C-alpha positions, -999 to 999 in steps of 0.1 A, spaced: 240 644 438 219 608 438 199 622 465 180 645 443 150 629 428 151 642 392 186 625 387 171 592 391 143 601 368 168 614 343 190 583 346 159 562 341 149 580 310 187 577 297 184 540 303 149 538 285 164 556 255 194 531 255 167 502 256 154 513 223 191 513 207 197 480 223 167 458 223 161 426 245 146 438 276 180 443 294 178 480 304 141 485 308 143 468 343 169 493 354 151 523 337 118 515 355 137 508 388 155 542 385 124 563 377 106 544 407 135 553 431 132 591 416 95 590 425 100 575 460 125 602 465 102 630 452 74 615 475 99 618 505 97 580 511 132 574 509 157 594 529 191 608 517 210 576 526 226 565 493 230 528 505 193 526 510 186 540 475 208 517 459 189 486 478 157 498 468 167 506 430 183 469 429 151 454 445 128 472 422 152 466 390 151 430 399 113 425 403 108 443 371 132 423 353 116 391 365 81 401 358 93 411 323 110 380 320 77 361 329 55 380 307 76 386 277 100 358 278 98 324 261 64 315 250 52 278 255 60 256 226 87 279 213 120 263 205 146 270 232 177 256 219 185 229 191 199 197 206 204 178 174 211 186 139 183 183 114 205 167 86 211 136 108 192 105 100 
């Protein structure tokens, strides 16, 4: 079933919808990875080997997530954590 390209695209769309419900850029990397894997299957770049498909999906998802983290992550000058209490003198 996972060797059919549209299954990957539908799974990517479902993850994208899930991202709108649970924001935080957690599922969007997986969504883009699934759609890209489906696109590669549609273009017949990937074969029917499930292990290769999962590896490509994982690598694309990781690269997209790291890119989004760099672009949309913590901005320069933004407070990352509190290391002292503001009420202490």
